[in-house]
GUDOFI-239300 format. One record per atom (N, C-alpha, C): residue in one letter; y, z, x. Coordinates in steps of 0.05 Angstrom, whole numbers, padded with zeros to 5 digits, always signed. Layout:
! residues N
aYZX/...
! end
This chain:
! residues 333
m-01736+00504+01441/m-01729+00476+01448/m-01708+00467+01427/d-01685+00458+01438/d-01664+00449+01421/d-01669+00420+01413/i-01668+00418+01387/i-01672+00390+01377/i-01644+00380+01369/s-01635+00360+01383/s-01608+00348+01377/s-01610+00327+01356/t-01593+00330+01336/t-01593+00310+01315/t-01573+00288+01322/k-01581+00264+01318/k-01565+00241+01325/k-01557+00227+01299/t-01530+00228+01294/t-01520+00216+01269/t-01516+00186+01274/t-01525+00172+01255/t-01522+00143+01256/t-01504+00134+01233/a-01487+00115+01240/a-01468+00105+01219/a-01483+00088+01200/p-01475+00089+01175/p-01489+00072+01155/p-01485+00043+01161/p-01505+00027+01155/p-01503-00001+01162/p-01480-00015+01147/a-01466-00031+01161/a-01443-00046+01150/a-01453-00064+01128/p-01438-00065+01106/p-01446-00084+01085/p-01445-00113+01094/a-01464-00127+01084/a-01465-00155+01091/a-01440-00170+01082/k-01429-00186+01099/k-01405-00201+01092/k-01412-00224+01073/e-01396-00225+01053/e-01399-00247+01034/e-01389-00273+01047/p-01402-00295+01041/p-01392-00320+01053/p-01364-00326+01043/a-01347-00332+01062/a-01319-00338+01055/a-01317-00363+01039/m-01302-00361+01018/m-01298-00384+01001/m-01279-00404+01015/p-01285-00428+01015/p-01268-00448+01029/p-01241-00449+01015/l-01220-00448+01031/l-01192-00450+01020/l-01187-00478+01010/k-01177-00480+00987/k-01171-00506+00975/k-01142-00512+00977/s-01136-00535+00985/s-01108-00542+00988/s-01093-00542+00961/n-01068-00533+00962/n-01052-00533+00937/n-01047-00561+00927/r-01050-00580+00945/r-01044-00608+00937/r-01067-00620+00921/g-01090-00609+00924/g-01113-00621+00910/g-01118-00607+00883/a-01124-00622+00863/a-01130-00611+00837/a-01160-00609+00833/t-01169-00585+00824/t-01198-00580+00822/t-01206-00581+00793/r-01190-00571+00775/r-01198-00570+00747/r-01190-00596+00733/p-01204-00603+00712/p-01197-00628+00697/p-01168-00629+00688/g-01159-00606+00677/g-01131-00605+00668/g-01111-00610+00690/d-01117-00598+00714/d-01099-00602+00737/d-01099-00631+00746/r-01123-00643+00746/r-01124-00672+00754/r-01109-00689+00735/i-01112-00683+00709/i-01098-00700+00689/i-01068-00697+00692/f-01059-00672+00695/f-01030-00667+00698/f-01019-00680+00724/l-01035-00678+00746/l-01027-00690+00771/l-01024-00720+00768/g-01044-00733+00754/g-01043-00761+00750/g-01019-00770+00733/l-01014-00754+00711/l-00991-00761+00694/l-00965-00758+00709/s-00962-00737+00725/s-00937-00732+00740/s-00933-00754+00760/r-00954-00760+00775/r-00951-00781+00795/r-00946-00808+00782/g-00959-00814+00760/g-00954-00839+00746/g-00926-00841+00735/s-00915-00819+00726/s-00888-00819+00715/s-00868-00825+00738/g-00872-00813+00761/g-00854-00818+00784/g-00856-00847+00792/i-00880-00858+00794/i-00883-00886+00802/i-00871-00905+00781/l-00875-00898+00755/l-00864-00914+00734/l-00833-00915+00735/l-00821-00892+00741/l-00792-00892+00744/l-00783-00910+00766/l-00796-00910+00789/l-00789-00927+00811/l-00792-00957+00803/v-00814-00962+00789/v-00819-00990+00780/v-00797-01000+00761/i-00789-00982+00742/i-00768-00990+00723/i-00741-00995+00738/m-00734-00977+00757/m-00710-00981+00772/m-00711-01007+00788/a-00733-01012+00800/a-00736-01037+00816/a-00734-01061+00797/a-00746-01060+00773/a-00745-01082+00755/a-00716-01087+00745/i-00701-01066+00740/i-00673-01069+00732/i-00657-01082+00754/a-00661-01072+00778/a-00646-01083+00801/a-00653-01113+00805/a-00679-01120+00802/a-00687-01147+00806/a-00676-01165+00784/f-00676-01156+00760/f-00666-01172+00738/f-00636-01177+00741/l-00621-01156+00747/l-00592-01159+00750/l-00586-01177+00774/t-00600-01174+00796/t-00595-01191+00819/t-00601-01220+00813/y-00623-01225+00800/y-00631-01253+00794/y-00610-01267+00776/r-00603-01253+00754/r-00584-01265+00735/r-00556-01268+00748/a-00549-01249+00765/a-00522-01250+00778/a-00522-01273+00798/s-00544-01277+00813/s-00544-01299+00833/s-00541-01326+00820/m-00550-01329+00795/m-00549-01355+00781/m-00520-01363+00776/v-00503-01344+00770/v-00475-01351+00763/v-00456-01349+00787/l-00462-01331+00806/l-00444-01328+00828/l-00442-01354+00845/s-00464-01369+00846/s-00463-01394+00861/s-00445-01415+00848/k-00439-01411+00822/k-00421-01430+00808/k-00393-01420+00806/n-00388-01396+00814/n-00361-01384+00811/n-00341-01397+00830/h-00318-01406+00819/h-00298-01419+00835/h-00276-01399+00843/g-00280-01374+00838/g-00262-01353+00848/g-00277-01334+00866/d-00262-01316+00878/d-00274-01296+00895/d-00283-01273+00877/f-00309-01267+00877/f-00320-01247+00859/f-00308-01220+00863/l-00300-01214+00888/l-00290-01187+00894/l-00259-01184+00892/t-00244-01206+00894/t-00215-01204+00895/t-00200-01219+00873/t-00214-01235+00857/t-00200-01251+00837/t-00190-01234+00814/f-00164-01237+00806/f-00153-01222+00784/f-00154-01239+00758/e-00178-01247+00751/e-00181-01265+00728/e-00210-01263+00718/w-00214-01267+00691/w-00241-01268+00680/w-00243-01290+00660/n-00250-01314+00670/n-00254-01337+00653/n-00282-01348+00659/a-00302-01332+00653/a-00330-01339+00659/a-00341-01360+00641/n-00328-01365+00618/n-00339-01385+00599/n-00328-01413+00606/n-00308-01415+00623/n-00297-01441+00630/n-00316-01457+00647/t-00309-01483+00650/t-00324-01500+00667/t-00305-01513+00687/p-00305-01506+00712/p-00322-01486+00725/p-00313-01457+00720/p-00330-01438+00722/p-00322-01410+00716/p-00306-01398+00739/v-00286-01382+00732/v-00270-01367+00751/v-00268-01338+00742/f-00279-01320+00758/f-00279-01292+00750/f-00281-01275+00775/g-00271-01250+00772/g-00273-01231+00794/g-00272-01203+00783/i-00279-01183+00799/i-00282-01155+00790/i-00261-01137+00802/a-00240-01148+00815/a-00221-01131+00828/a-00208-01111+00808/v-00199-01122+00785/v-00185-01105+00766/v-00205-01085+00753/l-00229-01094+00748/l-00249-01076+00736/l-00257-01054+00754/a-00261-01060+00780/a-00268-01039+00799/a-00246-01019+00802/f-00221-01028+00803/f-00198-01010+00806/f-00196-00992+00781/g-00198-01004+00757/g-00195-00988+00733/g-00218-00967+00730/t-00242-00976+00737/t-00265-00957+00735/t-00262-00934+00753/v-00255-00939+00778/v-00252-00917+00798/v-00229-00899+00791/v-00206-00911+00785/v-00182-00895+00780/v-00186-00877+00755/s-00195-00888+00733/s-00199-00872+00709/s-00220-00850+00714/s-00241-00856+00728/s-00261-00835+00734/s-00250-00813+00752/v-00234-00821+00772/v-00222-00800+00790/v-00203-00782+00774/i-00187-00794+00757/i-00169-00778+00740/i-00185-00759+00723/a-00207-00768+00711/a-00223-00751+00694/a-00235-00728+00710/m-00244-00734+00734/m-00256-00713+00751/m-00236-00692+00760/v-00212-00701+00767/v-00191-00683+00776/v-00183-00664+00754/i-00183-00673+00729/i-00176-00656+00707/i-00199-00639+00698/a-00223-00651+00696/a-00246-00637+00683/a-00259-00616+00701/v-00263-00621+00726/v-00279-00603+00743/v-00266-00575+00745/p-00240-00572+00752/p-00229-00545+00753/p-00230-00531+00727/v-00224-00545+00705/v-00224-00532+00678/v-00253-00524+00671/a-00272-00541+00676/a-00300-00535+00670/a-00310-00511+00685/v-00304-00510+00711/v-00313-00487+00728/v-00299-00462+00718/g-00273-00463+00711/g-00260-00440+00700/g-00272-00430+00674/i-00279-00448+00656/i-00291-00440+00631/i-00319-00428+00636/a-00334-00439+00655/a-00361-00429+00661/a-00359-00400+00672/l-00340-00396+00690/l-00336-00369+00702/l-00326-00349+00681/f-00309-00358+00663/f-00299-00340+00642/f-00322-00332+00624/i-00339-00351+00616/i-00362-00344+00598/i-00381-00325+00612/t-00387-00329+00637/t-00408-00313+00650/t-00398-00287+00662/h-00373-00285+00670/h-00364-00261+00685/h-00339-00247+00674/y-00326-00258+00654/y-00302-00245+00644/y-00303-00239+00614/a-00312-00258+00599/a-00311-00255+00570/a-00332-00235+00560/p-00326-00219+00539/p-00347-00203+00526/p-00369-00222+00516/k-00393-00209+00512/k-00416-00226+00506/k-00413-00242+00480/k-00401-00230+00459/k-00397-00244+00434/k-00378-00267+00437/i-00355-00262+00451/i-00336-00284+00454/i-00347-00305+00472/g-00360-00297+00494/g-00372-00317+00511/g-00393-00334+00497/g-00409-00321+00480/g-00429-00337+00465/g-00416-00357+00446/a-00394-00348+00433/a-00380-00367+00415/a-00369-00390+00430/i-00356-00385+00453/i-00345-00407+00469/i-00367-00426+00478/a-00389-00415+00487/a-00411-00431+00497/a-00422-00448+00474/y-00423-00438+00450/y-00432-00453+00426/y-00414-00477+00421/v-00388-00472+00423/v-00369-00494+00418/v-00371-00515+00439/v-00375-00507+00464/v-00379-00526+00486/v-00404-00543+00482/d-00425-00530+00472/d-00450-00545+00467/d-00446-00565+00444/l-00429-00558+00424/l-00424-00577+00403/l-00408-00601+00413/l-00389-00596+00431/l-00374-00618+00442/l-00391-00638+00457/a-00412-00628+00470/a-00430-00645+00485/a-00446-00664+00466/a-00449-00656+00441/a-00465-00671+00422/a-00448-00692+00406/v-00422-00692+00410/v-00405-00710+00395/v-00409-00739+00406/p-00413-00759+00389/p-00416-00787+00399/p-00391-00797+00412/s-00394-00815+00430/s-00371-00826+00445/s-00351-00841+00427/i-00362-00854+00406/i-00344-00869+00388/i-00325-00850+00373/v-00335-00826+00367/v-00318-00806+00354/v-00295-00798+00373/y-00302-00794+00398/y-00281-00788+00418/y-00261-00811+00420/g-00271-00836+00419/g-00254-00859+00420/g-00235-00860+00397/l-00245-00856+00372/l-00227-00856+00349/l-00207-00834+00350/w-00215-00810+00359/w-00197-00788+00361/w-00175-00795+00382/g-00184-00807+00404/g-00164-00814+00425/g-00144-00835+00415/a-00154-00855+00400/a-00136-00876+00391/a-00117-00866+00369/l-00127-00849+00351/l-00111-00841+00328/l-00095-00816+00332/f-00103-00799+00351/f-00089-00774+00355/f-00078-00771+00384/l-00095-00775+00404/l-00087-00770+00431/l-00064-00789+00440/v-00069-00815+00436/v-00049-00835+00446/v-00022-00831+00433/p-00019-00828+00407/p+00008-00824+00395/p+00022-00799+00406/h+00007-00778+00413/h+00019-00753+00423/h+00024-00753+00453/l+00017-00775+00467/l+00022-00776+00496/l+00050-00786+00502/t+00065-00795+00483/t+00092-00807+00488/t+00110-00786+00501/g+00111-00762+00490/g+00128-00741+00502/g+00119-00734+00530/f+00093-00732+00534/f+00082-00726+00561/f+00089-00747+00581/y+00087-00773+00573/y+00094-00795+00591/y+00124-00794+00597/s+00140-00787+00577/s+00169-00786+00582/s+00175-00763+00602/w+00162-00741+00600/w+00166-00719+00618/w+00157-00727+00647/l+00134-00740+00649/l+00125-00749+00675/l+00145-00769+00688/n+00156-00787+00671/n+00175-00806+00682/n+00201-00792+00691/t+00209-00771+00676/t+00234-00757+00683/t+00231-00743+00710/y+00209-00730+00715/y+00207-00713+00738/y+00191-00725+00761/f+00174-00745+00755/f+00157-00757+00776/f+00159-00787+00776/g+00178-00798+00762/g+00181-00827+00762/g+00188-00839+00788/w+00201-00822+00805/w+00210-00832+00832/w+00186-00839+00850/t+00161-00830+00842/t+00138-00837+00858/t+00127-00865+00852/h+00138-00877+00830/h+00129-00903+00820/h+00100-00902+00810/v+00084-00882+00817/v+00057-00880+00807/v+00058-00869+00778/l+00078-00853+00771/l+00081-00842+00745/l+00107-00851+00732/e+00114-00876+00737/e+00138-00887+00725/e+00131-00901+00699/w+00146-00895+00678/w+00140-00906+00651/w+00162-00923+00641/q+00155-00948+00633/q+00175-00967+00623/q+00176-00967+00593/g+00163-00948+00580/g+00162-00948+00550/g+00138-00963+00540/g+00135-00964+00514/g+00112-00977+00502/g+00089-00958+00495/a+00069-00968+00483/a+00046-00952+00475/a+00031-00941+00499/p+00025-00916+00500/p+00012-00904+00524/p-00018-00910+00525/r-00026-00934+00520/r-00055-00941+00522/r-00060-00950+00551/t-00061-00931+00569/t-00062-00937+00597/t-00086-00924+00610/l-00089-00928+00636/l-00111-00916+00651/l-00109-00885+00651/l-00084-00875+00650/l-00081-00846+00649/l-00092-00835+00623/a-00086-00848+00601/a-00097-00840+00575/a-00128-00841+00576/v-00139-00862+00588/v-00168-00864+00590/v-00179-00841+00607/g-00166-00834+00629/g-00175-00813+00646/g-00174-00786+00631/i-00153-00781+00615/i-00152-00756+00600/i-00174-00754+00580/l-00179-00776+00566/l-00201-00777+00546/l-00228-00773+00559/l-00233-00786+00582/l-00258-00783+00596/l-00261-00754+00606/a-00239-00742+00614/a-00241-00714+00623/a-00251-00696+00600/i-00241-00701+00576/i-00250-00685+00553/i-00279-00690+00547/m-00288-00715+00551/m-00316-00722+00545/m-00335-00710+00564/i-00328-00709+00590/i-00347-00699+00610/i-00345-00669+00614/l-00325-00656+00602/l-00320-00627+00605/l-00345-00611+00596/p-00357-00617+00573/p-00380-00601+00565/p-00404-00603+00584/i-00409-00626+00595/i-00432-00630+00614/i-00428-00612+00638/i-00405-00614+00651/i-00400-00598+00675/i-00400-00569+00669/t-00388-00561+00646/t-00387-00533+00639/t-00415-00521+00634/n-00432-00535+00620/n-00459-00525+00613/n-00475-00521+00638/v-00476-00541+00656/v-00492-00538+00680/v-00481-00516+00698/s-00455-00516+00702/s-00442-00495+00719/s-00447-00467+00708/r-00446-00465+00682/r-00451-00438+00669/r-00479-00428+00675/e-00499-00446+00673/e-00526-00437+00678/e-00530-00430+00707/v-00517-00444+00725/v-00519-00439+00754/v-00506-00412+00760/f-00483-00407+00750/f-00469-00382+00755/f-00484-00358+00744/r-00498-00362+00722/r-00514-00340+00711/r-00537-00331+00729/q-00546-00350+00746/q-00569-00344+00764/q-00560-00332+00791/a-00534-00327+00794/a-00525-00315+00819/a-00538-00288+00823/p-00548-00281+00847/p-00562-00256+00851/p-00545-00232+00843/l-00555-00215+00825/l-00541-00192+00816/l-00537-00171+00839/m-00557-00170+00857/m-00555-00151+00879/m-00531-00157+00897/h-00526-00183+00902/h-00504-00191+00918/h-00477-00182+00905/q-00476-00186+00879/q-00451-00179+00865/q-00447-00148+00865/e-00468-00133+00860/e-00466-00104+00860/e-00459-00094+00888/a-00470-00106+00909/a-00464-00098+00936/a-00434-00103+00942/a-00424-00125+00933/a-00396-00131+00938/a-00378-00111+00923/l-00386-00104+00898/l-00371-00084+00883/l-00372-00057+00896/a-00395-00050+00907/a-00398-00024+00920/a-00381-00022+00946/l-00376-00045+00958/l-00359-00045+00982/l-00329-00046+00975/g-00322-00046+00949/g-00295-00045+00941/g-00282-00071+00934/a-00298-00092+00930/a-00288-00118+00923/a-00279-00119+00894/t-00258-00134+00889/t-00249-00138+00861/t-00268-00159+00848/r-00264-00162+00822/r-00281-00181+00808/r-00277-00209+00818/w-00252-00217+00824/w-00247-00243+00834/w-00260-00247+00862/e-00258-00226+00878/e-00270-00227+00905/e-00301-00230+00903/v-00313-00216+00883/v-00342-00219+00879/v-00348-00248+00872/i-00332-00260+00854/i-00337-00288+00846/i-00333-00307+00870/r-00312-00301+00885/r-00306-00319+00908/r-00327-00317+00930/m-00338-00293+00935/m-00355-00290+00958/m-00385-00291+00950/a-00392-00285+00925/a-00421-00284+00918/a-00429-00304+00898/v-00411-00310+00879/v-00420-00327+00856/v-00415-00357+00863/i-00390-00363+00871/i-00384-00392+00876/i-00400-00403+00899/p-00403-00389+00922/p-00420-00401+00943/p-00449-00406+00934/f-00460-00387+00917/f-00487-00391+00907/f-00489-00416+00889/g-00469-00420+00872/g-00470-00442+00853/g-00456-00467+00862/r-00449-00470+00887/r-00433-00493+00896/r-00449-00519+00893/s-00475-00518+00901/s-00490-00543+00898/s-00495-00550+00869/g-00498-00530+00852/g-00501-00535+00823/g-00476-00548+00811/v-00452-00538+00820/v-00427-00549+00810/v-00424-00578+00819/i-00433-00584+00844/i-00432-00611+00853/i-00450-00629+00837/s-00474-00620+00831/s-00492-00635+00814/s-00481-00640+00786/a-00469-00619+00775/a-00457-00622+00748/a-00434-00642+00749/s-00418-00641+00770/s-00396-00660+00772/s-00406-00688+00774/m-00428-00692+00789/m-00439-00719+00791/m-00450-00729+00765/l-00461-00711+00749/l-00470-00719+00722/l-00446-00728+00705/g-00425-00712+00706/g-00401-00720+00691/g-00389-00746+00701/l-00389-00750+00728/l-00378-00775+00739/l-00395-00799+00730/g-00421-00795+00728/g-00438-00817+00719/g-00432-00825+00691/r-00426-00806+00673/r-00418-00813+00646/r-00391-00826+00646/a-00372-00816+00662/a-00346-00828+00663/a-00346-00857+00673/l-00363-00863+00692/l-00365-00890+00703/l-00376-00910+00683/g-00394-00901+00666/g-00408-00919+00648/g-00398-00917+00619/e-00378-00902+00613/e-00369-00899+00586/e-00357-00925+00575/t-00364-00932+00551/t-00357-00959+00540/t-00338-00957+00516/m-00348-00947+00494/m-00334-00949+00468/m-00308-00933+00468/a-00309-00909+00479/a-00284-00893+00480/a-00262-00907+00496/v-00270-00919+00519/v-00250-00933+00535/v-00240-00958+00521/a-00258-00972+00508/a-00250-00997+00494/a-00231-00990+00471/t-00234-00967+00459/t-00217-00960+00436/t-00190-00951+00445/v-00187-00939+00468/v-00162-00927+00476/v-00146-00946+00494/l-00159-00962+00511/l-00145-00977+00531/l-00134-01004+00520/s-00111-01011+00529/s-00100-01038+00524/s-00106-01055+00548/p-00128-01071+00548/p-00137-01084+00573/p-00119-01107+00581/g-00120-01112+00607/g-00106-01135+00619/g-00114-01138+00647/f-00117-01162+00657/f-00127-01166+00684/f-00104-01165+00704/t-00092-01141+00706/t-00070-01136+00725/t-00075-01108+00736/i-00066-01104+00761/i-00066-01078+00774/i-00037-01069+00777/n-00030-01048+00762/n-00002-01039+00763/n+00001-01015+00782/a+00025-01014+00794/a+00030-00992+00812/a+00031-00965+00797/s+00039-00966+00772/s+00042-00942+00756/s+00018-00938+00738/l+00008-00913+00736/l-00014-00907+00719/l-00005-00906+00689/l+00021-00907+00684/l+00031-00906+00657/l+00037-00933+00645/d+00032-00954+00660/d+00035-00981+00649/d+00009-00991+00637/p+00011-01005+00614/p-00013-01015+00602/p-00026-01037+00619/g-00052-01041+00615/g-00066-01061+00630/g-00090-01048+00645/g-00105-01064+00659/g-00128-01055+00673/g-00153-01058+00656/g-00174-01048+00665/g-00200-01049+00651/g-00221-01035+00667/t-00245-01032+00655/t-00268-01020+00669/t-00292-01039+00665/f-00312-01035+00681/f-00336-01051+00679/f-00348-01050+00651/a-00353-01025+00642/a-00366-01022+00616/a-00349-01032+00593/q-00323-01027+00594/q-00305-01037+00573/q-00304-01067+00572/n-00304-01080+00595/n-00303-01109+00596/n-00329-01121+00585/i-00351-01109+00592/i-00377-01120+00582/i-00378-01118+00551/a-00369-01095+00540/a-00369-01092+00511/a-00350-01111+00497/a-00327-01116+00510/a-00307-01133+00497/a-00314-01163+00499/k-00327-01171+00520/k-00332-01200+00525/k-00359-01209+00517/f-00378-01191+00512/f-00406-01199+00509/f-00410-01216+00484/s-00398-01209+00462/s-00403-01223+00436/s-00393-01252+00437/e-00373-01258+00452/e-00362-01285+00453/e-00370-01300+00478/a-00387-01289+00494/a-00395-01301+00520/a-00417-01322+00516/t-00416-01343+00531/t-00438-01362+00532/t-00459-01352+00551/d-00480-01367+00554/d-00501-01359+00573/d-00490-01355+00601/q-00472-01372+00609/q-00459-01369+00635/q-00441-01344+00636/g-00427-01340+00614/g-00410-01316+00613/g-00426-01290+00613/r-00450-01290+00600/r-00467-01267+00600/r-00477-01261+00628/d-00484-01282+00643/d-00493-01278+00670/d-00470-01266+00687/a-00446-01275+00682/a-00423-01263+00696/a-00420-01233+00690/l-00423-01226+00664/l-00422-01198+00656/l-00445-01182+00669/i-00468-01195+00671/i-00490-01181+00684/i-00484-01177+00714/a-00470-01196+00726/a-00462-01192+00754/a-00444-01168+00757/s-00425-01165+00738/s-00408-01141+00739/s-00424-01116+00734/g-00444-01118+00717/g-00461-01095+00712/g-00477-01087+00737/l-00484-01107+00753/l-00498-01101+00778/l-00480-01085+00797/v-00455-01092+00798/v-00437-01077+00815/v-00435-01048+00805/l-00433-01044+00779/l-00432-01016+00768/l-00458-01002+00774/f-00480-01016+00773/f-00506-01004+00780/f-00506-00994+00808/v-00496-01011+00826/v-00495-01003+00855/v-00476-00979+00859/i-00453-00980+00846/i-00434-00958+00849/i-00447-00931+00839/t-00461-00932+00817/t-00475-00908+00807/t-00495-00898+00827/l-00511-00916+00839/l-00531-00908+00859/l-00517-00895+00883/l-00495-00907+00892/l-00481-00896+00915/l-00469-00868+00909/v-00459-00865+00885/v-00448-00838+00877/v-00470-00818+00877/n-00493-00824+00865/n-00515-00805+00864/n-00526-00800+00892/g-00527-00820+00909/g-00536-00816+00936/g-00518-00798+00952/a-00491-00802+00948/a-00472-00784+00961/a-00475-00755+00952/a-00480-00752+00926/a-00483-00725+00915/a-00508-00711+00927/r-00530-00726+00930/r-00554-00715+00942/r-00549-00708+00971/a-00534-00724+00985/a-00528-00718+01013/a-00511-00693+01015/i-00491-00689+00998/i-00475-00665+00998/i-00491-00641+00992/i-00509-00642+00972/i-00525-00619+00965/i-00545-00613+00988/a-00556-00633+01001/a-00574-00628+01023/a-00561-00614+01047/r-00535-00619+01051/r-00521-00606+01073/r-00514-00577+01066/r-00517-00569+01041/r-00511-00542+01032/r-00535-00528+01020/k-00558-00531+01034/k-00582-00518+01024/k-00580-00488+01026/e-00563-00478+01043/e-00560-00449+01045/e-00549-00436+01020/y-00537-00453+01003/y-00525-00443+00978/y-00544-00447+00954/s-00567-00459+00959/s-00585-00465+00936/s-00598-00440+00926/g-00606-00440+00901/g-00618-00417+00889/g-00644-00409+00902/a-00659-00428+00913/a-00685-00422+00925/a-00681-00406+00951/n-00659-00409+00964/n-00654-00395+00989/n-00637-00371+00987/a-00629-00364+00962/a-00611-00341+00959/a-00626-00315+00964/
! end
């Protein structure tokens, strides 16, 4: 009689009860809860401070704008201490925007070029030395830049202004009638030197994070070094360069002492950038604040409110540009 053996599978091990998944948003440990609370509180505190600044500026500005006998946006005059006061920001807005645009046109291409040279062209020792010098320039106080600009830059701009007048004076924008070159163009050149380290440092760090595999793949396909930079490095760092440029623009818009030291102010808007005159919001506040009455201080606060709004608009525009180019961000590379 055949006895058939029946093999039985070993019993399956008992399943351990599944641990409930905890949301990443919730903090379970005391340290996590403390850090979450501090982070959230810091963000809320920042919003409260911004709202408080905006409310203070708006309140003080509304007190004097109702007494202004000039058009705040178009008047070419600043006599806020008079009775009745007459003042406007047309010249200040023009000077602030023009000098900042000049600074950006000069600084951004040079800064990007320096950042690319440090990260992709220069030997490591030379690149490190250049990066160290750029870092030192970022630490120089603005008043030092202003003194250098007044004592060295402005006297040496005479020949440059003469050259511009000779070859480009027919445009009337670069026509020079002589005199000390304490103009918006001189301010723009000085601001370009001041914001150059900021844009260079941020752009340099962004270019260093460009994916090495993309660069090696381009080289393997026969691309030159410039083609690698153009196709793999610059597209990756484009949003970072935009952010760096906006940081530099923010400093250029609000720079005070350097502009006050170099510029020969005047409440006129000239067709030529080489004629003296003009002014900026920050320079006007620094120049007028010490002699201003309570009414005059409120008028200066009103001009500060306009600068505050311009800064917010610039930062908002930068965020919108970066959001449209998420495909170039480091997280998606």
